[in-house]
Backbone as CSV, one residue per row, in Angstrom:
resi,resn,N_x,N_y,N_z,CA_x,CA_y,CA_z,C_x,C_y,C_z
1,MET,24.858,-6.783,3.181,24.030,-7.785,3.818,23.101,-8.379,2.755
2,ASN,22.961,-9.699,2.757,22.118,-10.338,1.741,20.658,-10.381,2.183
3,ASP,19.784,-10.672,1.224,18.347,-10.687,1.497,17.961,-11.701,2.572
4,GLU,18.584,-12.863,2.551,18.242,-13.890,3.535,18.495,-13.387,4.954
5,THR,19.608,-12.721,5.159,19.924,-12.169,6.477,18.911,-11.093,6.860
6,LYS,18.561,-10.235,5.900,17.582,-9.179,6.174,16.229,-9.780,6.565
7,TRP,15.802,-10.826,5.848,14.533,-11.474,6.179,14.598,-12.118,7.559
8,ASP,15.706,-12.757,7.876,15.857,-13.374,9.199,15.706,-12.323,10.299
9,GLN,16.231,-11.134,10.054,16.166,-10.074,11.060,14.740,-9.592,11.339
10,VAL,13.870,-9.669,10.349,12.501,-9.160,10.528,11.471,-10.256,10.793
11,GLU,11.899,-11.494,10.802,10.972,-12.616,10.929,10.074,-12.510,12.173
12,GLU,10.661,-12.233,13.311,9.881,-12.138,14.553,8.857,-11.004,14.467
13,GLY,9.263,-9.867,13.937,8.344,-8.735,13.793,7.192,-9.048,12.853
14,ILE,7.471,-9.759,11.769,6.420,-10.150,10.825,5.427,-11.096,11.507
15,GLU,5.948,-12.042,12.270,5.062,-12.972,12.980,4.162,-12.221,13.954
16,LEU,4.702,-11.248,14.653,3.896,-10.446,15.582,2.813,-9.668,14.826
17,LEU,3.172,-9.144,13.675,2.190,-8.443,12.839,1.066,-9.388,12.427
18,GLN,1.428,-10.580,12.015,0.442,-11.543,11.513,-0.558,-11.957,12.581
19,VAL,-0.145,-11.970,13.831,-1.071,-12.356,14.908,-1.718,-11.143,15.567
20,GLY,-1.461,-9.956,15.023,-2.128,-8.752,15.519,-1.525,-8.127,16.754
21,GLU,-0.320,-8.524,17.105,0.376,-7.942,18.265,1.120,-6.694,17.801
22,LEU,0.371,-5.634,17.538,0.933,-4.456,16.872,1.963,-3.716,17.713
23,ASP,1.697,-3.531,18.990,2.662,-2.813,19.831,3.987,-3.571,19.926
24,GLN,3.891,-4.895,20.069,5.107,-5.711,20.127,5.821,-5.702,18.775
25,ALA,5.049,-5.709,17.700,5.656,-5.671,16.362,6.398,-4.353,16.168
26,VAL,5.791,-3.254,16.590,6.456,-1.950,16.483,7.760,-1.957,17.272
27,ALA,7.712,-2.483,18.491,8.929,-2.518,19.321,10.014,-3.365,18.662
28,GLU,9.645,-4.544,18.215,10.615,-5.461,17.593,11.201,-4.870,16.315
29,LEU,10.330,-4.391,15.436,10.799,-3.875,14.148,11.554,-2.550,14.306
30,SER,11.196,-1.771,15.303,11.955,-0.538,15.580,13.386,-0.872,15.979
31,GLN,13.542,-1.903,16.808,14.886,-2.331,17.209,15.695,-2.770,16.004
32,VAL,15.062,-3.543,15.131,15.772,-4.022,13.933,16.143,-2.841,13.045
33,ALA,15.209,-1.916,12.839,15.469,-0.765,11.970,16.582,0.118,12.528
34,GLU,16.651,0.245,13.845,17.718,1.046,14.453,19.056,0.328,14.368
35,ALA,19.059,-0.958,14.631,20.307,-1.728,14.616,20.816,-1.985,13.200
36,HIS,19.898,-2.064,12.250,20.253,-2.385,10.864,19.538,-1.399,9.940
37,ALA,19.988,-0.171,9.961,19.327,0.910,9.222,19.272,0.650,7.720
38,ASP,20.117,-0.266,7.228,20.139,-0.569,5.792,19.185,-1.708,5.417
39,ASN,18.370,-2.173,6.365,17.430,-3.260,6.099,16.084,-2.651,5.678
40,GLU,15.849,-2.634,4.379,14.603,-2.049,3.853,13.367,-2.777,4.347
41,TYR,13.483,-4.080,4.611,12.330,-4.846,5.081,11.932,-4.419,6.497
42,ALA,12.902,-4.075,7.316,12.591,-3.598,8.665,11.763,-2.317,8.583
43,HIS,12.161,-1.413,7.713,11.421,-0.159,7.557,10.028,-0.422,6.971
44,PHE,9.970,-1.287,5.970,8.693,-1.592,5.324,7.703,-2.205,6.317
45,PHE,8.121,-3.235,7.037,7.198,-3.897,7.956,6.895,-3.048,9.181
46,LEU,7.832,-2.205,9.584,7.532,-1.236,10.638,6.447,-0.278,10.134
47,GLY,6.557,0.121,8.872,5.501,0.937,8.269,4.167,0.216,8.293
48,ASN,4.171,-1.082,7.983,2.933,-1.856,8.017,2.327,-1.885,9.421
49,ALA,3.176,-2.005,10.428,2.681,-2.017,11.811,2.032,-0.668,12.152
50,PHE,2.699,0.418,11.787,2.115,1.739,12.044,0.826,1.929,11.242
51,TYR,0.802,1.438,10.017,-0.398,1.538,9.178,-1.568,0.827,9.854
52,GLU,-1.316,-0.380,10.349,-2.365,-1.137,11.033,-2.844,-0.414,12.297
53,LYS,-1.972,0.361,12.900,-2.340,1.137,14.086,-2.991,2.474,13.700
54,HIS,-3.149,2.695,12.398,-3.728,3.931,11.857,-2.858,5.152,12.153
55,ASP,-1.579,4.920,12.341,-0.602,6.002,12.506,0.042,6.217,11.139
56,PHE,-0.729,6.854,10.257,-0.344,6.933,8.855,0.891,7.804,8.618
57,ALA,1.060,8.849,9.401,2.240,9.708,9.215,3.523,8.927,9.489
58,ARG,3.538,8.159,10.560,4.732,7.366,10.877,4.908,6.225,9.882
59,ALA,3.799,5.640,9.431,3.880,4.579,8.421,4.543,5.127,7.164
60,LEU,4.107,6.296,6.738,4.666,6.893,5.529,6.167,7.120,5.656
61,LYS,6.616,7.601,6.801,8.055,7.811,7.011,8.829,6.508,6.840
62,CYS,8.264,5.431,7.333,8.940,4.122,7.215,8.985,3.654,5.766
63,TYR,7.882,3.811,5.051,7.863,3.403,3.645,8.855,4.221,2.827
64,VAL,8.920,5.514,3.116,9.870,6.376,2.406,11.302,5.931,2.706
65,ALA,11.578,5.572,3.947,12.923,5.080,4.298,13.267,3.827,3.503
66,ALA,12.308,2.928,3.346,12.541,1.705,2.569,12.812,2.043,1.105
67,ILE,12.055,3.002,0.561,12.238,3.398,-0.841,13.578,4.104,-1.035
68,GLU,14.000,4.863,-0.047,15.311,5.520,-0.154,16.431,4.487,-0.217
69,LEU,16.262,3.379,0.488,17.270,2.315,0.461,17.225,1.521,-0.841
70,VAL,15.996,1.273,-1.338,15.808,0.490,-2.565,14.791,1.250,-3.417
71,PRO,15.265,2.125,-4.302,14.361,3.013,-5.054,13.280,2.311,-5.877
72,ASP,13.477,1.066,-6.264,12.466,0.348,-7.046,11.683,-0.662,-6.203
73,TYR,11.578,-0.427,-4.916,10.867,-1.320,-3.994,9.364,-1.089,-4.188
74,VAL,8.773,-1.878,-5.080,7.383,-1.691,-5.490,6.427,-1.843,-4.303
75,GLY,6.640,-2.813,-3.455,5.757,-2.999,-2.301,5.707,-1.768,-1.413
76,ALA,6.860,-1.161,-1.195,6.905,0.053,-0.379,6.241,1.223,-1.103
77,MET,6.379,1.267,-2.428,5.724,2.333,-3.195,4.207,2.202,-3.113
78,ILE,3.708,0.981,-3.229,2.264,0.743,-3.138,1.768,1.156,-1.754
79,ALA,2.453,0.705,-0.725,2.049,1.029,0.643,2.099,2.541,0.876
80,ALA,3.142,3.188,0.387,3.238,4.646,0.522,2.099,5.319,-0.227
81,GLY,1.776,4.806,-1.406,0.682,5.378,-2.190,-0.652,5.302,-1.468
82,HIS,-0.958,4.149,-0.888,-2.212,4.014,-0.145,-2.206,4.904,1.097
83,THR,-1.062,5.014,1.740,-0.964,5.864,2.919,-1.179,7.324,2.537
84,LEU,-0.549,7.754,1.461,-0.752,9.120,0.978,-2.216,9.350,0.615
85,ARG,-2.835,8.358,0.001,-4.257,8.455,-0.359,-5.104,8.673,0.886
86,LEU,-4.837,7.905,1.921,-5.598,8.026,3.164,-5.319,9.340,3.884
87,LEU,-4.115,9.871,3.697,-3.771,11.168,4.296,-4.323,12.336,3.479
88,GLY,-4.922,12.028,2.330,-5.500,13.072,1.485,-4.501,13.734,0.560
89,ASP,-3.292,13.204,0.477,-2.265,13.765,-0.405,-2.354,13.039,-1.748
90,HIS,-3.427,13.340,-2.475,-3.730,12.613,-3.700,-2.699,12.815,-4.802
91,ASN,-2.127,13.996,-4.900,-1.149,14.232,-5.966,0.088,13.359,-5.788
92,ARG,0.588,13.270,-4.565,1.760,12.417,-4.331,1.407,10.944,-4.457
93,ALA,0.184,10.568,-4.052,-0.255,9.178,-4.220,-0.336,8.826,-5.701
94,LEU,-0.829,9.758,-6.505,-0.918,9.551,-7.951,0.470,9.359,-8.561
95,LYS,1.420,10.168,-8.123,2.794,10.026,-8.617,3.375,8.665,-8.235
96,MET,3.078,8.220,-7.009,3.617,6.939,-6.546,3.023,5.798,-7.370
97,GLY,1.706,5.812,-7.580,1.069,4.759,-8.383,1.554,4.759,-9.819
98,SER,1.725,5.951,-10.380,2.223,6.056,-11.757,3.641,5.521,-11.869
99,ARG,4.429,5.763,-10.847,5.808,5.256,-10.827,5.812,3.728,-10.826
100,VAL,4.902,3.133,-10.068,4.803,1.674,-10.036,4.481,1.144,-11.427
101,LEU,3.501,1.765,-12.102,3.106,1.265,-13.422,4.161,1.531,-14.487
102,ARG,5.033,2.504,-14.264,6.169,2.680,-15.180,7.151,1.524,-15.031
103,LEU,7.292,1.030,-13.816,8.192,-0.099,-13.567,7.558,-1.418,-13.996
104,ARG,6.265,-1.560,-13.733,5.536,-2.797,-14.023,4.166,-2.420,-14.589
105,LYS,4.069,-2.426,-15.890,2.908,-1.906,-16.618,1.567,-2.397,-16.090
106,ASP,1.452,-3.655,-15.771,0.173,-4.229,-15.350,0.210,-4.737,-13.903
107,ASP,0.968,-4.064,-13.062,1.055,-4.475,-11.659,-0.328,-4.369,-11.019
108,PRO,-0.867,-5.486,-10.520,-2.220,-5.455,-9.948,-2.378,-4.441,-8.816
109,ASP,-1.404,-4.383,-7.925,-1.508,-3.460,-6.798,-1.438,-2.007,-7.255
110,GLY,-0.636,-1.740,-8.262,-0.561,-0.389,-8.819,-1.863,0.011,-9.490
111,LEU,-2.458,-0.925,-10.224,-3.748,-0.653,-10.862,-4.826,-0.397,-9.821
112,GLN,-4.836,-1.212,-8.772,-5.823,-1.032,-7.713,-5.629,0.317,-7.018
113,LEU,-4.393,0.656,-6.694,-4.107,1.933,-6.042,-4.634,3.095,-6.872
114,LEU,-4.289,3.124,-8.149,-4.719,4.240,-8.990,-6.228,4.237,-9.201
115,GLY,-6.826,3.060,-9.319,-8.274,2.995,-9.447,-8.976,3.521,-8.208
116,MET,-8.518,3.098,-7.045,-9.120,3.567,-5.796,-8.914,5.057,-5.604
117,LEU,-7.741,5.533,-5.965,-7.441,6.954,-5.826,-8.365,7.792,-6.709
118,HIS,-8.495,7.407,-7.964,-9.381,8.155,-8.860,-10.840,8.039,-8.409
119,PHE,-11.227,6.880,-7.915,-12.582,6.703,-7.400,-12.814,7.652,-6.227
120,GLN,-11.867,7.690,-5.303,-11.972,8.553,-4.128,-12.087,10.018,-4.538
121,ARG,-11.420,10.389,-5.616,-11.450,11.773,-6.101,-12.698,12.067,-6.944
122,GLY,-13.528,11.058,-7.181,-14.729,11.251,-7.989,-14.457,11.252,-9.479
123,GLU,-13.280,10.810,-9.884,-12.883,10.758,-11.290,-13.230,9.365,-11.837
124,HIS,-14.524,9.175,-12.069,-15.024,7.833,-12.360,-14.529,7.254,-13.672
125,ALA,-14.346,8.060,-14.700,-13.852,7.524,-15.973,-12.441,6.962,-15.806
126,ALA,-11.577,7.716,-15.149,-10.206,7.244,-14.914,-10.210,6.032,-13.993
127,ALA,-11.027,6.087,-12.939,-11.104,4.964,-11.994,-11.532,3.699,-12.717
128,ARG,-12.517,3.827,-13.573,-13.063,2.673,-14.285,-11.980,1.949,-15.100
129,GLY,-11.162,2.708,-15.809,-10.103,2.093,-16.608,-9.131,1.291,-15.764
130,PHE,-8.670,1.874,-14.664,-7.716,1.168,-13.802,-8.373,-0.020,-13.109
131,LEU,-9.602,0.165,-12.635,-10.263,-0.911,-11.902,-10.618,-2.077,-12.808
132,GLU,-11.021,-1.802,-14.044,-11.300,-2.888,-14.983,-10.027,-3.668,-15.314
133,ARG,-8.934,-2.940,-15.505,-7.646,-3.626,-15.736,-7.247,-4.455,-14.522
134,PHE,-7.510,-3.912,-13.324,-7.202,-4.638,-12.095,-7.988,-5.952,-12.039
135,LEU,-9.268,-5.920,-12.377,-10.075,-7.143,-12.326,-9.562,-8.197,-13.297
136,MET,-8.949,-7.788,-14.389,-8.395,-8.749,-15.352,-7.212,-9.523,-14.768
137,THR,-6.650,-9.044,-13.642,-5.541,-9.756,-12.992,-6.042,-10.882,-12.092
138,ARG,-7.355,-11.045,-12.000,-7.992,-12.101,-11.226,-7.652,-12.035,-9.736
139,PRO,-8.029,-10.946,-9.073,-7.752,-10.830,-7.635,-8.639,-11.777,-6.825
140,GLU,-8.347,-11.873,-5.546,-9.170,-12.686,-4.649,-10.606,-12.171,-4.686
141,ILE,-11.550,-13.067,-4.434,-12.969,-12.762,-4.603,-13.424,-11.577,-3.745
142,GLU,-12.936,-11.480,-2.510,-13.360,-10.378,-1.638,-12.965,-9.036,-2.232
143,VAL,-11.764,-8.967,-2.740,-11.267,-7.730,-3.338,-12.008,-7.456,-4.644
144,ALA,-12.232,-8.494,-5.427,-12.943,-8.341,-6.694,-14.353,-7.806,-6.468
145,LEU,-15.030,-8.284,-5.436,-16.380,-7.804,-5.144,-16.379,-6.335,-4.743
146,GLU,-15.403,-5.941,-3.948,-15.289,-4.529,-3.555,-15.056,-3.651,-4.782
147,VAL,-14.168,-4.083,-5.647,-13.863,-3.320,-6.862,-15.076,-3.282,-7.787
148,GLU,-15.785,-4.393,-7.897,-16.990,-4.410,-8.736,-18.022,-3.420,-8.218
149,GLY,-18.125,-3.281,-6.906,-19.030,-2.275,-6.330,-18.635,-0.867,-6.744
150,MET,-17.346,-0.581,-6.735,-16.868,0.739,-7.185,-17.184,0.931,-8.663
151,LEU,-16.993,-0.112,-9.444,-17.273,-0.016,-10.879,-18.764,0.225,-11.141
152,GLN,-19.624,-0.372,-10.354,-21.061,-0.140,-10.522,-21.396,1.333,-10.287
153,ILE,-20.753,1.932,-9.319,-20.954,3.368,-9.078,-20.381,4.169,-10.241
154,CYS,-19.195,3.791,-10.712,-18.573,4.498,-11.839,-19.449,4.431,-13.088
155,ARG,-20.114,3.306,-13.287,-20.977,3.145,-14.463,-22.345,3.783,-14.272
156,GLY,-22.607,4.311,-13.081,-23.890,4.946,-12.814,-25.006,3.984,-12.466
157,GLU,-24.673,2.745,-12.160,-25.689,1.747,-11.820,-26.246,1.957,-10.417
158,PHE,-25.444,2.567,-9.555,-25.837,2.861,-8.183,-25.293,4.223,-7.803
159,ASP,-25.989,4.893,-6.909,-25.472,6.137,-6.362,-24.486,5.792,-5.260
160,PRO,-23.429,6.600,-5.136,-22.481,6.345,-4.047,-23.177,6.554,-2.698
161,PRO,-22.753,5.834,-1.673,-23.348,6.033,-0.351,-23.091,7.449,0.145
162,THR,-24.027,7.976,0.864,-23.861,9.321,1.422,-23.446,9.190,2.878
163,PRO,-22.540,10.053,3.317,-22.113,9.989,4.727,-23.273,10.389,5.640
164,ASP,-23.314,9.781,6.809,-24.386,10.078,7.772,-24.280,11.475,8.310
């Protein structure tokens, strides 16, 4: 099956995701993934729907399915890495981010993933290197401001917020 056909199959599910109809997106993309198990995009976007629903375990399963179909699917690796990070599985998230940067040395999403992961772990020196490289990719202003805030903490300019 060619990419155009695969994209056509997931188009409705993507549109539902974009308008925030998560339950309908899950239903639509689940049907596509079951009917066309070889469509990596169906698994990836189904993972995105579960991620948006904060069902991280199911999201991860979908991302892994997409990667099993296309081992160099960078988007699925990034999504899996962030999901692993949120699940607290930092070692596997680190491996996923490192794998992305082996494929694409300066991939902005890979740099951001590893920077956020190291920041979350309190490894400010490592976080700083990845986050500074990420900013050199000229991300959107909202993302750049968030990353700059992390960098200010890494540089010791501000104390990290304390949980209530």
